[in-house]
C-alpha positions as a LaTeX table, in Angstrom:
\begin{tabular}{lrrr}
\hline
Residue & $x$ (\AA) & $y$ (\AA) & $z$ (\AA) \\
\hline
Met1 & $-26.30$ & 11.79 & $-26.62$ \\
Leu2 & $-23.37$ & 10.57 & $-28.45$ \\
Lys3 & $-20.90$ & 11.22 & $-25.41$ \\
Asn4 & $-23.45$ & 8.75 & $-23.47$ \\
Arg5 & $-23.32$ & 6.34 & $-25.86$ \\
Phe6 & $-19.82$ & 6.24 & $-26.00$ \\
Arg7 & $-19.34$ & 6.20 & $-22.34$ \\
Asn8 & $-21.48$ & 3.18 & $-22.10$ \\
Asn9 & $-19.65$ & 1.32 & $-24.90$ \\
Leu10 & $-16.25$ & 1.91 & $-23.34$ \\
Asn11 & $-17.74$ & 0.97 & $-20.03$ \\
Lys12 & $-18.75$ & $-2.58$ & $-21.73$ \\
Phe13 & $-15.29$ & $-3.03$ & $-23.25$ \\
Ile14 & $-13.71$ & $-2.06$ & $-19.90$ \\
Leu15 & $-16.02$ & $-5.03$ & $-18.53$ \\
Ile16 & $-15.37$ & $-7.44$ & $-20.81$ \\
Asn17 & $-11.68$ & $-6.95$ & $-21.06$ \\
Leu18 & $-11.80$ & $-7.59$ & $-17.07$ \\
Ile19 & $-13.60$ & $-10.72$ & $-17.31$ \\
Ile20 & $-11.30$ & $-11.76$ & $-20.31$ \\
Ile21 & $-8.26$ & $-10.98$ & $-17.76$ \\
Ala22 & $-9.93$ & $-12.64$ & $-14.84$ \\
Ser23 & $-10.65$ & $-16.01$ & $-16.89$ \\
Met24 & $-7.06$ & $-16.30$ & $-17.94$ \\
Ile25 & $-5.75$ & $-15.63$ & $-14.44$ \\
Asn26 & $-8.22$ & $-17.86$ & $-12.90$ \\
Cys27 & $-7.11$ & $-20.52$ & $-15.64$ \\
Ser28 & $-3.63$ & $-20.16$ & $-15.46$ \\
Lys29 & $-1.46$ & $-23.15$ & $-13.93$ \\
Asp30 & 1.25 & $-20.95$ & $-12.41$ \\
Arg31 & $-1.08$ & $-18.94$ & $-10.06$ \\
Thr32 & $-1.72$ & $-18.99$ & $-6.44$ \\
Asp33 & $-4.34$ & $-17.98$ & $-4.42$ \\
Glu34 & $-2.38$ & $-15.04$ & $-3.04$ \\
Asp35 & $-2.33$ & $-13.97$ & $-7.04$ \\
Leu36 & $-5.84$ & $-14.19$ & $-7.17$ \\
Ile37 & $-7.04$ & $-12.34$ & $-4.23$ \\
Gly38 & $-4.43$ & $-9.83$ & $-5.40$ \\
Phe39 & $-5.91$ & $-9.33$ & $-8.74$ \\
Tyr40 & $-9.35$ & $-9.20$ & $-7.21$ \\
Leu41 & $-8.26$ & $-6.61$ & $-4.75$ \\
Leu42 & $-6.79$ & $-4.32$ & $-7.26$ \\
Leu43 & $-10.23$ & $-4.61$ & $-9.09$ \\
Leu44 & $-12.24$ & $-3.60$ & $-6.07$ \\
Gln45 & $-9.85$ & $-1.41$ & $-4.57$ \\
Asn46 & $-10.87$ & 2.42 & $-3.67$ \\
Pro47 & $-8.90$ & 4.77 & $-5.56$ \\
Ser48 & $-9.66$ & 7.93 & $-3.52$ \\
Asn49 & $-5.85$ & 7.96 & $-2.13$ \\
Gln50 & $-4.01$ & 8.16 & $-5.32$ \\
Thr51 & $-1.66$ & 10.84 & $-4.07$ \\
Ala52 & $-0.18$ & 8.64 & $-1.40$ \\
Thr53 & 3.52 & 8.12 & $-1.86$ \\
Ser54 & 4.54 & 5.99 & 1.08 \\
Ile55 & 2.77 & 3.67 & 3.93 \\
Ile56 & 3.46 & 4.45 & 7.48 \\
Thr57 & 3.46 & 1.58 & 9.95 \\
Ile58 & 3.94 & 2.90 & 13.94 \\
Asp59 & 4.10 & 0.37 & 16.88 \\
Gln60 & 3.66 & 2.20 & 20.16 \\
Arg61 & 5.90 & 0.07 & 22.67 \\
Asp62 & 4.87 & 2.07 & 25.85 \\
Phe63 & 4.05 & 5.62 & 26.81 \\
Ala64 & 6.52 & 7.33 & 24.90 \\
Ser65 & 8.26 & 4.43 & 22.87 \\
Tyr66 & 7.71 & 4.21 & 19.34 \\
Glu67 & 8.69 & 1.52 & 16.31 \\
Gly68 & 8.34 & 2.48 & 13.14 \\
Leu69 & 8.38 & 1.65 & 9.42 \\
Cys70 & 8.01 & 3.30 & 6.47 \\
Leu71 & 7.88 & 2.33 & 2.42 \\
Asp72 & 8.24 & 4.58 & $-0.62$ \\
Gln73 & 9.63 & 4.56 & $-3.93$ \\
Phe74 & 7.58 & 1.76 & $-5.15$ \\
Leu75 & 8.25 & 0.13 & $-8.51$ \\
Gly76 & 6.05 & $-2.55$ & $-10.19$ \\
Ile77 & 3.07 & $-1.78$ & $-8.17$ \\
Asn78 & 1.13 & 1.38 & $-6.89$ \\
Val79 & 1.78 & 2.23 & $-3.48$ \\
Val80 & $-2.25$ & 2.36 & $-3.02$ \\
Ser81 & $-2.50$ & $-1.53$ & $-4.70$ \\
Tyr82 & 0.43 & $-2.44$ & $-2.40$ \\
Tyr83 & $-1.20$ & $-1.56$ & 0.77 \\
Asn84 & $-4.78$ & $-2.74$ & $-0.06$ \\
Ile85 & $-3.02$ & $-6.16$ & $-0.57$ \\
Tyr86 & $-0.54$ & $-6.58$ & 2.13 \\
Tyr87 & $-2.16$ & $-4.77$ & 4.72 \\
Pro88 & $-5.42$ & $-6.05$ & 5.78 \\
Gln89 & $-8.27$ & $-3.98$ & 7.16 \\
Glu90 & $-8.22$ & $-5.65$ & 10.67 \\
Ile91 & $-4.43$ & $-4.51$ & 11.40 \\
Arg92 & $-4.59$ & $-0.84$ & 10.31 \\
Asn93 & $-5.89$ & 0.90 & 12.93 \\
Leu94 & $-5.20$ & $-0.81$ & 16.27 \\
Pro95 & $-4.78$ & 0.95 & 19.35 \\
Thr96 & $-0.99$ & 0.54 & 19.62 \\
Lys97 & $-0.34$ & 0.13 & 16.28 \\
Lys98 & $-1.32$ & 2.06 & 13.28 \\
Ser99 & $-0.58$ & 1.68 & 9.41 \\
Val100 & $-1.74$ & 4.18 & 6.89 \\
Leu101 & $-0.90$ & 5.69 & 3.55 \\
Ser102 & 1.04 & 9.07 & 3.37 \\
Asp103 & 1.47 & 11.60 & 0.50 \\
Lys104 & 4.48 & 12.31 & 1.84 \\
Pro105 & 7.87 & 10.44 & 1.34 \\
Cys106 & 9.17 & 9.10 & 4.11 \\
Ala107 & 12.59 & 11.43 & 4.27 \\
Leu108 & 9.75 & 14.66 & 5.03 \\
Leu109 & 8.50 & 12.16 & 7.88 \\
Gly110 & 12.07 & 12.36 & 9.53 \\
Phe111 & 13.01 & 8.59 & 8.30 \\
Ser112 & 16.72 & 8.36 & 7.24 \\
Gly113 & 19.11 & 5.77 & 5.27 \\
Gly114 & 16.78 & 3.52 & 3.72 \\
Val115 & 17.32 & 0.39 & 1.79 \\
Glu116 & 15.83 & $-1.51$ & $-1.11$ \\
Asn117 & 13.36 & $-4.36$ & $-0.31$ \\
Arg118 & 11.96 & $-7.11$ & $-3.19$ \\
Val119 & 8.93 & $-8.98$ & $-2.73$ \\
Asn120 & 9.78 & $-12.64$ & $-3.39$ \\
Gly121 & 8.91 & $-14.16$ & $-6.55$ \\
Arg122 & 7.51 & $-10.84$ & $-7.43$ \\
Asn123 & 8.67 & $-7.93$ & $-9.70$ \\
Ile124 & 8.32 & $-5.73$ & $-6.91$ \\
Ser125 & 10.49 & $-3.26$ & $-4.79$ \\
Met126 & 10.28 & $-0.31$ & $-2.32$ \\
Arg127 & 12.64 & 1.62 & $-0.30$ \\
Ser128 & 11.99 & 0.70 & 3.34 \\
Tyr129 & 13.15 & 2.91 & 6.18 \\
Thr130 & 13.09 & 1.94 & 10.33 \\
Cys131 & 12.78 & 4.04 & 13.26 \\
Ser132 & 13.48 & 2.73 & 17.04 \\
Pro133 & 14.61 & 3.23 & 20.57 \\
Gln134 & 17.61 & 0.94 & 19.39 \\
Thr135 & 18.50 & 3.00 & 16.01 \\
Ser136 & 17.26 & 6.28 & 15.39 \\
Leu137 & 14.24 & 7.31 & 17.52 \\
Cys138 & 10.76 & 8.01 & 15.46 \\
Asp139 & 10.16 & 11.90 & 14.61 \\
Thr140 & 6.92 & 13.16 & 15.83 \\
Lys141 & 5.93 & 13.85 & 12.06 \\
Ala142 & 5.57 & 10.07 & 11.40 \\
Ile143 & 3.95 & 9.64 & 15.14 \\
Arg144 & 1.38 & 11.98 & 14.26 \\
Glu145 & 0.97 & 11.17 & 10.53 \\
Ala146 & 0.09 & 7.42 & 11.89 \\
Gly147 & $-2.52$ & 8.69 & 13.95 \\
Phe148 & $-0.81$ & 9.03 & 17.38 \\
Ser149 & $-0.58$ & 12.13 & 19.25 \\
Asp150 & 2.71 & 12.33 & 21.05 \\
\hline
\end{tabular}
């Protein structure tokens, strides 16, 4: 009984705080529509894949040719939140291009090197890795992780 009352009070407290924060963001003079959309997406995100450490995007150029991008080592944002904000549902699983969350870092998927990238105007950074026929070929581990069969 006491546990349920505590849980109900905690839920009310969290809801009130979220409403206050949303109001503060909504009333801010400096906010952009992107800030507001991102905030609401963070509130609504499904925390089901909290073990994700990277985002992989693989583009199939022809029958045996792939280009890829892998992002990991996120600072200033959770990888799942970044994925939900910057990778719309419509572009995640196309026939020739797939973007997925992975619980493996980019290095374990065959990517090497990597450079630090920052999101303009945000306190967000991550490492990005690429593969293509012109640089280093995409590893079959990355191709399979994205959802293609090699």
